[in-house]
N, C-alpha and C positions, 0 to 999 in steps of 0.2 A: 566811167564804163565808155559814155559814147566816144572820148580823146581814142582808149585803149581799142574801140572797134575799130578807128581809123586810123588808129597806127596798124595794125597787123592789117587793114584793107590796104593800106601805101606798101606797108611788105609784102605782103603775098603777090600785088600786081607787080612788083619789082622784077619779085623771083621770077615768075611767071612770063616776063616780058626778056626774058633772060635766058629762058629755055625752048629748046623746040618741042612744036606740038603734031602727034600722030594724030591724025583725024582719020577716023570709022565712019562706019554706016549709022553705027547707033546713035551718032546724032543726030538724026533723024527722028524718035521719037523723044526731043525733046519740042514740045508742041508750047510749050506758053513762057510767057517772061519769068515764071517765081520758077521752072523748072532750070530755064536756063543763067537764071542767076544762081541757084542752088548747085549746079552744075560747076559753073565756073568756080563758085569758092570753094568748091570740094576737088577739082582739077587742080587750085592752085597749092593750096594744103598741101595733097597729098604727095604733089612735086615736091614742096620744101620739105617734107617730111623724110620720103625715100632720100633725101641727099643729107639733113643730116640723123635722121635715124632709120638708116636700114636693118635693122633690127626688131622694129618694133612689130606687133602683132597687130597685123589691121584689122583685125575683126574682133579685136575685146577693142579697139579703140572707136571703132566706127558705130561698137553698141551702146561704149560710152556717151560719146556726144549725141546718140538718138536717143537714149533714158535719158539725159541730160539734158537736150532739147526738149524733151516730149513733158517735163516736169515727175519722170517715173523714180521711187525709190531707188538710192546709189546701191549697191551691192555693195559699197566698202563706207565706211563712215569717212566721216573729214581727216580724221584722227589718221586713218590706214593712208587716205592717200596721199596727204601730206607725209606720212614714212615713208611711205613705197616711193614718190616722187625724190626726197633728199636721198634714200638709198640709191635709185637712180645715177642721180646727178654727183653722187660720191665715187658710183665705180666708173661712170663715166670721165672723173675727171683723176682721177688714179690712174687711168688706159691712158690719156692725152700725153699726163705726166711722162708713161715712161715710153711711151710712145715716144713724147719729147727729149727723153734720154738717149735712146736708144739714136736717137736723130744727130744728137752732138757728138756722140761719140764714133759716127760713122763721119762724119764730117769732120771732125780731127783728125781721125786717119787718113780720111783723103786729101785734105792739108797738107798734113806731115810727111806725105809721099809725092804730093805736085811740088810744094817747096824745097824738097830734098833734090829730085831730080831737077829742078829751073834754077837752082844753084849751080849746076856744072855748066847752064850752057854761055855763050861768048857774049861779054859786053854785062852780065849780071853783076851785080855790087848786093852783098850783104851785113849788115850792119849789126853790131853787135846785139841790139834788138830784137833782130830777130830781121827786122823789114827788109823787102829786096828792091832792086829799082835798077832800071837799064834808059843808058840817057835817050833820048832820039835826039835831041837839039841842045845843042850847052846854051844857056844864056848869056844874058851881060848887067854887070854892077852888083848892088849890093844885094844878100839873102833877107829875106825877110825875121826877124824874132818872132819871138813868141808874142809879143803885144799888138803885133802891126795890124793891119788889113789888105787881104788880099784879094785879087780879080781873078779868078778862075776859068778857064774851060775843062770840062772832066765829061769823064765817059765812064761808066764802073760796071764791074760783072762778075760773075762766079767764075770758079773753075772747069764749069760748063761749058761756057762762052753765053749766058742768058746773061743779058745787058739788063739790069734793075733802076738806070739812074741815067740820064746824059743831060748834061745842059747843053751840046751840040746839038743835039736832036731835038731840045728847045728851042734850039737859034739863039742863048741868050746867056751870056755867062753871072756869075754871082760871083758874090763878094761879102766875107767874114774874118773874126778874125782868126786868126793863125794855130793861137791855144783856142777855140773853139768847137775843132771837130775830135773827130779820134785820132789817137795816140800814130796812129802810123801816121797820117797824111800833116800831123804835126811838127812830127820828123822829118818827113821827106820836104816841107815845103822849106824846111830851115836851113836847107843841102842845095836848095836849087837858087838860079837867080833870074829874076824879068828875063823872060821870052824864050826860057827855059820849055818844052816840052819832054816829060818823062812814063816811062812805065815803070806803074809800083805792084806789087806784091804782097801783100796785107797780112801776116797770120792772123789768126782770131786774136789771138790775146791782146794785139794794138789795133783791133777794128773793137767788132760788137761782143765780143766775147761768148758764155755759153748763154748769154740771152737773146738773142739774137735781136734781130728789132724791122718787124712789118714782115719784106718780100723778102729777107735778109735772113735765112736759119740758123739755129744753134751750132756755134763753133764752126760758122763761114770765113774759108780764104779768102777775099775779098782781091780784085786787082782793077784797077784805073788807067786809066792815061790823063795823064794832069799835065796844062799848060797853062805857065804862072804866067800870065799878061801882066800882071802889073803891083806893085806894091806901092801903100799907101803907110808912112811912118806913123807912128803915136804921137813923134814930136811936131809933123807937119800939121796937126791941127790946132795950133797957137794960133 
């Protein structure tokens, strides 16, 4: 129980620090530490609930809290409470799934339209897989193979221009196996030569697909500017 309270306290504090606070005259009515502490936790929890459960009946919620805290008899049995919470969770999961599927469909349509228009632009090459690229700077030497390790600088963005990741912004290139990344990258890197800089336009099927990944939504078409700095062949490890 102590661990749970500590965890909740930490979570609420983190939420509170991330949200703006509107101070009003009623704060002057808090005359002692007990009142201020109670109000503080109420504010933090309230902000959290407003963000995650905007449809919550706050009067029923506060009555439930007050009755439980005071040790008053509950208006619902534990079994009824458990069933109601489960019903709510299932409804929310269904709603979230429907929203996710709608987003996936919308992203797929936007991506298809973007790639169709982009394919008509000067300098754009479209491969059999659907990958599109534009050579900004040609490199020299041998292209890496799937088992090789490469060092690259890159900036990744969505078709709306939002940057979601950038080694350039971090000021430090990254290294990884060519076959250890999304299919669109694996294909493109094996066509590039050391020193090359390309723009990549990667359809969702060659990226993270309908599942998305963190900041990348379902069926997102991804844009990258990639500079292949060096190649370490698998044979050179010996």
